[in-house]
C-alpha positions as CSV (number, residue, x, y, z in Angstrom):
1,M,-19.7,-60.4,-1.3
2,R,-23.0,-58.7,0.7
3,S,-21.0,-55.9,1.9
4,K,-19.7,-55.2,-1.5
5,A,-23.1,-55.1,-3.2
6,T,-24.1,-52.9,-0.3
7,A,-21.2,-50.3,-0.6
8,M,-21.9,-50.2,-4.5
9,F,-25.3,-49.3,-3.9
10,L,-24.8,-46.9,-1.4
11,S,-22.7,-45.1,-4.1
12,A,-24.9,-45.2,-6.8
13,L,-27.4,-43.8,-4.1
14,A,-25.1,-41.3,-3.1
15,L,-24.4,-39.9,-7.1
16,A,-28.2,-40.4,-7.6
17,V,-29.0,-37.9,-4.6
18,G,-25.8,-35.5,-5.6
19,A,-26.8,-35.2,-9.6
20,A,-30.6,-34.4,-8.7
21,P,-30.4,-30.9,-8.1
22,L,-28.0,-30.3,-10.5
23,A,-30.5,-32.2,-13.2
24,A,-33.3,-30.4,-11.7
25,A,-31.6,-27.0,-11.9
26,G,-31.3,-27.7,-15.5
27,G,-28.4,-25.4,-17.2
28,G,-28.0,-23.0,-20.3
29,S,-24.7,-21.1,-21.7
30,V,-23.5,-18.0,-22.7
31,K,-22.2,-16.3,-25.8
32,C,-20.0,-13.7,-25.2
33,E,-18.3,-10.7,-27.3
34,I,-15.5,-8.6,-26.6
35,T,-15.0,-5.3,-28.9
36,E,-12.4,-2.5,-28.7
37,N,-13.5,0.6,-30.7
38,G,-15.9,-1.4,-32.3
39,D,-13.1,-4.0,-33.3
40,S,-13.2,-7.6,-32.4
41,A,-10.6,-7.8,-29.2
42,F,-9.9,-11.3,-27.2
43,G,-11.6,-10.8,-23.3
44,E,-12.9,-13.2,-21.1
45,L,-16.6,-13.7,-19.1
46,V,-17.0,-14.4,-15.5
47,L,-20.4,-15.1,-13.8
48,L,-20.3,-14.3,-10.2
49,D,-23.3,-15.2,-8.1
50,G,-22.5,-12.8,-5.3
51,D,-19.2,-13.3,-4.8
52,N,-18.8,-16.8,-6.0
53,E,-17.4,-18.0,-9.5
54,V,-20.3,-19.6,-10.9
55,A,-18.8,-20.0,-14.7
56,R,-15.5,-18.7,-16.7
57,G,-14.8,-18.5,-20.1
58,E,-12.9,-16.8,-23.0
59,C,-15.1,-14.9,-25.0
60,G,-15.7,-15.4,-29.0
61,Q,-15.0,-18.9,-28.3
62,K,-17.8,-21.7,-27.7
63,A,-21.1,-21.1,-25.2
64,I,-19.6,-21.6,-21.9
65,S,-22.1,-23.4,-19.8
66,A,-23.5,-22.5,-16.9
67,P,-26.5,-23.4,-14.3
68,A,-29.7,-21.4,-15.2
69,G,-29.7,-18.4,-12.4
70,T,-29.4,-14.8,-12.5
71,Y,-25.9,-13.0,-12.1
72,T,-23.4,-10.4,-12.5
73,A,-22.0,-11.0,-16.2
74,V,-17.7,-9.7,-15.6
75,L,-16.9,-9.0,-19.1
76,S,-13.0,-8.0,-19.4
77,L,-11.1,-6.6,-22.0
78,D,-7.1,-9.0,-22.4
79,G,-4.1,-6.8,-23.0
80,A,-5.0,-3.1,-21.7
81,L,-2.8,-1.9,-18.7
82,D,-5.2,-0.9,-16.5
83,G,-7.4,-4.0,-16.6
84,P,-10.9,-2.7,-18.1
85,E,-14.1,-4.5,-17.2
86,Q,-17.7,-4.3,-17.3
87,R,-20.5,-5.7,-15.3
88,K,-24.0,-6.5,-16.1
89,E,-27.0,-8.6,-14.6
90,L,-27.0,-11.5,-17.1
91,T,-30.1,-14.0,-16.6
92,V,-29.0,-17.9,-18.0
93,K,-32.1,-20.0,-19.1
94,A,-32.1,-23.5,-19.0
95,G,-31.7,-25.0,-22.4
96,A,-31.0,-21.9,-23.7
97,T,-28.2,-19.8,-25.3
98,Q,-27.8,-16.1,-23.7
99,Q,-25.4,-13.5,-25.6
100,T,-23.7,-10.8,-24.1
101,K,-21.3,-8.1,-25.5
102,A,-19.0,-5.3,-24.3
103,D,-17.4,-2.6,-26.5
104,F,-14.0,-0.6,-24.7
105,A,-12.9,2.4,-26.1
106,T,-9.2,2.6,-25.6
107,G,-6.5,4.7,-26.8
108,T,-2.5,3.9,-26.3
109,L,0.1,5.6,-24.5
110,T,3.7,5.8,-24.8
111,V,6.2,7.8,-23.1
112,Q,9.6,8.9,-24.3
113,I,12.2,9.6,-21.5
114,K,14.8,11.7,-22.8
115,R,18.5,13.0,-21.1
116,E,20.2,16.0,-22.5
117,G,18.5,14.9,-25.9
118,R,19.1,11.2,-26.0
119,R,16.7,8.6,-25.3
120,A,17.0,7.3,-21.4
121,A,15.9,4.6,-19.4
122,G,13.0,4.9,-17.0
123,M,9.9,4.5,-15.4
124,A,6.2,5.8,-15.9
125,I,4.0,5.5,-12.9
126,V,0.4,6.0,-14.7
127,R,-2.6,6.5,-12.1
128,R,-6.4,7.2,-12.7
129,G,-8.5,9.0,-9.9
130,G,-5.1,8.5,-7.6
131,E,-5.1,5.2,-8.2
132,Q,-2.0,3.4,-10.0
133,V,-3.1,1.2,-13.1
134,G,0.0,0.5,-14.3
135,T,3.4,1.1,-15.0
136,L,5.5,2.0,-18.4
137,G,9.2,1.6,-19.6
138,S,10.8,4.9,-21.7
139,G,9.2,3.7,-25.1
140,V,6.8,1.1,-24.4
141,A,2.9,1.8,-26.0
142,A,0.1,0.6,-23.4
143,R,-3.5,0.3,-24.4
144,L,-5.6,2.3,-21.7
145,S,-9.2,2.5,-21.3
146,A,-10.2,6.4,-23.1
147,G,-10.0,8.8,-19.8
148,T,-8.1,11.2,-17.9
149,Y,-4.9,9.8,-16.2
150,E,-1.9,11.4,-14.2
151,V,1.6,9.9,-15.3
152,V,4.6,10.5,-13.1
153,V,7.9,9.8,-15.0
154,R,11.4,8.5,-12.8
155,Y,14.1,9.1,-14.4
156,R,17.4,8.2,-11.6
157,A,16.7,10.8,-8.6
158,Q,14.3,13.2,-10.5
159,T,10.6,13.1,-11.4
160,R,8.4,14.7,-13.8
161,E,4.5,14.8,-13.2
162,F,1.8,15.2,-16.0
163,K,-1.3,16.2,-15.1
164,D,-4.6,15.7,-16.9
165,V,-3.3,13.1,-19.4
166,V,-6.1,12.7,-22.0
167,V,-6.3,9.3,-23.6
168,E,-8.9,9.4,-26.6
169,A,-10.9,6.3,-28.0
170,G,-8.9,5.3,-31.5
171,Q,-5.4,7.5,-30.9
172,A,-2.3,7.6,-29.9
173,R,-1.3,9.8,-27.1
174,S,2.6,10.1,-26.6
175,L,4.0,12.0,-23.6
176,D,7.8,13.5,-24.0
177,A,9.8,13.7,-20.5
178,T,13.0,15.3,-21.1
179,F,15.4,15.5,-17.8
180,E,18.8,17.0,-17.5
């Protein structure tokens, strides 16, 4: 009986000692908002302490709990082909809710692939600054961050390149790639 009581006491002590730093540090929360071209959008917030993830949650939902401290807030937009994100320094204060917001400027890009005047199946590789950001099938529209891209379109063994393709915020851009 005595060893059972000792084991319970040691377990309770371990829990109390382990919880003490968390209670002493306190915690707060972060409420985030994501907009796309000024309109409400879906996205996520990740709080980083160096390379370590401290908290994660959806923006526009309830506040995200986090320990007090100064972090890098990474706000990302859902559904854009190039996976845009914005990073900001954010300080979480004990017992308080911090606000953070990111607005992403995006446009739409569609690549129409044709052979002899008819729609054809093919693939478009979208690059920005030499880095591939994604691929599109013929006729598929994709949201991209506003900016300048290179697009390489492939149909069978043929290739067609489009350089300096500008995607503007709030606008739709279409490329026609015709093959013989």
